[in-house]
C-alpha positions in Angstrom: -75.5 -243.9 -62.4 -72.3 -243.1 -64.3 -71.2 -239.5 -64.1 -68.6 -238.3 -66.7 -65.4 -237.4 -65.7 -65.5 -234.1 -67.7 -68.5 -233.0 -65.8 -67.1 -234.0 -62.2 -64.2 -231.6 -63.3 -66.5 -228.8 -64.5 -68.5 -229.0 -61.2 -65.2 -228.9 -59.1 -64.0 -225.8 -61.2 -67.5 -224.1 -60.5 -67.5 -224.8 -57.0 -63.8 -223.5 -56.4 -64.7 -220.2 -58.4 -67.9 -219.6 -56.3 -65.8 -220.1 -53.2 -63.0 -217.8 -54.4 -65.5 -215.1 -55.2 -67.2 -215.5 -52.0 -64.3 -215.6 -49.5 -61.2 -214.9 -51.6 -62.2 -211.8 -54.1 -64.6 -210.2 -51.5 -61.8 -210.4 -48.7 -59.7 -208.3 -50.9 -62.4 -205.8 -51.7 -62.7 -205.4 -48.0 -61.0 -202.1 -46.8 -57.6 -202.8 -44.6 -57.7 -203.0 -41.1 -57.4 -199.5 -39.4 -53.8 -198.8 -38.4 -53.1 -198.2 -34.5 -52.7 -194.4 -35.3 -56.1 -194.3 -37.2 -57.8 -196.1 -34.5 -56.3 -193.9 -31.7 -57.5 -190.9 -33.6 -60.9 -192.1 -33.9 -61.1 -192.7 -30.2 -59.9 -189.5 -29.2 -62.5 -187.8 -31.8 -65.2 -189.8 -30.2 -64.1 -189.1 -26.6 -66.3 -186.1 -25.6 -64.2 -185.0 -22.9 -63.1 -181.6 -23.9 -59.1 -181.0 -23.6 -57.9 -178.5 -20.8 -55.6 -176.3 -23.1 -52.0 -175.8 -21.6 -50.9 -172.4 -23.2 -47.2 -171.9 -23.9 -45.7 -168.4 -23.4 -43.9 -167.6 -26.8 -41.6 -165.0 -27.1 -40.5 -163.1 -30.6 -37.3 -164.0 -31.9 -34.8 -162.0 -33.6 -33.3 -163.8 -36.8 -32.0 -162.1 -39.6 -34.2 -158.8 -39.5 -35.6 -156.3 -37.2 -38.9 -156.8 -35.6 -41.4 -154.4 -36.9 -43.4 -152.2 -34.6 -46.8 -153.7 -36.1 -45.6 -157.1 -35.1 -44.5 -156.2 -31.6 -48.1 -154.8 -31.4 -50.1 -157.5 -32.7 -48.0 -160.1 -30.6 -48.7 -158.0 -27.1 -52.4 -157.5 -28.2 -52.8 -161.2 -28.8 -51.4 -162.4 -25.6 -54.5 -163.8 -24.3 -56.2 -164.6 -27.6 -56.3 -168.5 -26.9 -57.7 -167.9 -23.4 -60.4 -165.4 -24.5 -61.3 -167.6 -27.8 -61.6 -170.7 -25.8 -63.9 -168.8 -23.3 -66.4 -167.0 -25.9 -69.4 -168.8 -25.9 -69.4 -169.8 -29.7 -66.4 -171.7 -28.9 -66.8 -172.6 -25.4 -70.0 -174.3 -26.2 -68.4 -176.7 -28.8 -65.9 -179.5 -28.8 -63.3 -177.0 -30.4 -60.3 -175.7 -28.4 -57.3 -173.7 -29.2 -54.0 -174.3 -27.5 -51.0 -171.8 -27.7 -47.5 -172.9 -29.0 -44.2 -171.8 -28.1 -43.1 -171.8 -31.6 -43.6 -168.5 -33.2 -42.4 -169.2 -36.8 -45.1 -169.4 -39.3 -45.8 -172.6 -41.4 -48.8 -171.7 -43.3 -48.0 -168.3 -45.1 -45.9 -169.7 -47.7 -43.6 -166.7 -47.8 -40.0 -167.3 -48.6 -38.6 -165.4 -45.8 -39.7 -166.9 -42.5 -42.2 -164.5 -40.6 -43.3 -164.8 -36.9 -46.7 -164.6 -35.2 -48.8 -166.6 -32.6 -49.5 -170.1 -33.3 -52.2 -172.7 -31.9 -53.1 -176.1 -32.2 -56.8 -176.8 -33.1 -58.3 -179.8 -31.3 -61.7 -181.2 -31.6 -62.4 -183.0 -28.4 -59.2 -185.0 -27.7 -58.0 -185.0 -31.2 -55.5 -182.2 -32.6 -56.8 -181.6 -36.0 -55.1 -178.6 -37.2 -53.4 -175.3 -36.7 -54.2 -171.5 -36.5 -51.6 -168.9 -37.1 -52.0 -165.2 -36.8 -49.9 -162.4 -37.7 -49.6 -158.5 -38.2 -50.4 -156.4 -41.4 -47.9 -153.5 -41.8 -50.5 -150.9 -40.9 -51.6 -152.8 -37.4 -52.7 -150.7 -34.6 -54.6 -151.7 -31.5 -57.4 -149.1 -33.0 -57.1 -150.3 -36.4 -56.3 -154.0 -35.6 -56.0 -155.5 -39.1 -54.4 -159.0 -39.3 -53.6 -162.0 -41.3 -54.7 -165.4 -40.1 -54.8 -168.9 -41.6 -56.8 -171.9 -40.3 -55.8 -175.5 -41.4 -57.8 -178.5 -40.8 -55.7 -181.2 -41.8 -58.3 -184.0 -42.0 -61.8 -182.8 -42.3 -63.1 -186.4 -43.3 -63.1 -187.2 -39.5 -65.6 -184.4 -38.5 -68.9 -183.3 -39.8 -68.3 -180.4 -42.1 -71.2 -178.3 -40.5 -69.0 -178.6 -37.4 -66.0 -177.2 -39.1 -68.2 -174.6 -40.6 -69.1 -173.4 -37.2 -65.7 -173.2 -35.8 -64.3 -171.4 -39.0 -67.2 -168.7 -38.5 -66.4 -168.4 -35.0 -62.6 -167.6 -35.9 -63.7 -165.3 -38.7 -66.0 -163.4 -36.5 -63.1 -162.8 -34.1 -60.4 -161.9 -36.8 -62.1 -160.5 -39.7 -65.6 -158.9 -38.8 -64.5 -155.3 -38.6 -67.0 -154.3 -41.4 -70.0 -156.1 -43.1 -67.9 -156.4 -46.1 -65.1 -158.2 -44.4 -67.2 -160.5 -42.8 -69.1 -161.5 -46.0 -65.6 -162.0 -47.6 -65.0 -164.4 -44.7 -68.0 -166.4 -45.2 -67.5 -166.7 -48.9 -64.0 -167.9 -48.3 -65.3 -170.4 -45.8 -68.2 -171.6 -47.9 -65.7 -172.0 -50.9 -63.3 -174.1 -49.1 -66.0 -176.3 -47.4 -67.6 -176.8 -50.9 -64.4 -178.3 -52.2 -64.0 -180.4 -49.0 -67.8 -181.6 -49.6 -67.0 -182.9 -53.1 -63.5 -184.3 -51.9 -65.5 -186.6 -49.6 -68.1 -187.2 -52.0 -65.5 -188.0 -54.9 -64.2 -191.4 -52.7 -61.4 -189.6 -51.2 -62.5 -191.1 -47.7 -59.5 -193.4 -48.0 -57.1 -190.8 -48.9 -54.7 -189.3 -46.4 -56.9 -186.5 -45.6 -59.4 -184.1 -46.7 -57.8 -180.6 -45.9 -59.5 -177.5 -45.5 -57.4 -174.4 -45.4 -59.1 -170.9 -44.7 -57.4 -167.4 -44.9 -58.8 -164.3 -43.0 -57.6 -160.9 -43.9 -59.3 -158.1 -41.9 -60.1 -156.4 -38.5 -59.9 -158.4 -35.2 -62.2 -155.6 -33.7 -64.4 -158.4 -31.9 -61.3 -159.8 -30.2 -59.8 -156.7 -29.0 -63.3 -155.4 -27.8 -63.3 -158.9 -25.8 -59.9 -158.3 -24.4 -60.8 -154.7 -23.4 -63.8 -156.0 -21.4 -61.3 -158.2 -19.5 -59.2 -155.5 -18.7 
């Protein structure tokens, strides 16, 4: 049986197109292999061994201005914040841990002039996922312990948002639960930021460098001060 040359050519092109679509185009559509860094992050996240924090012992530094009395007081009062927070049941019974840093220069407050405070790495299992920074307000006293704090989770796509919510709620309780209104404000702040993170994930940003959650707290650290007094 004679087969026209044009039909042979047509079939050859068709077979090549099917092969390209199945093995070529689909290969391009696949996500690139995880980098070594991403693979290590995933391993550290899945490793359920909780880190044992090694807290630094930071000291306030004199730069170009006087260290205020309120900053000295908050720095002294928060000398055991990392230890107490990690032993507090809502955090102790979770994969989250804080580890204090030696550096006191704040990074997340966005002030033009540098400002100091206590800084902590935030860990989830073995993975370092963010930063907590705490500093004074101008009227801070041990009796009225009003502080400013920022929590930054740099890549919330790696962690379930309900886990992030529980951690942020615990921090908010320690640092801004002096009154019902303060706690309600903290909860609204948390929920707003988590909603934004949720829609970032839903919006196809899982392949982006990271889904960031940043929450600010402003209020009374009365819960922490009470826990500290009990230890004394």
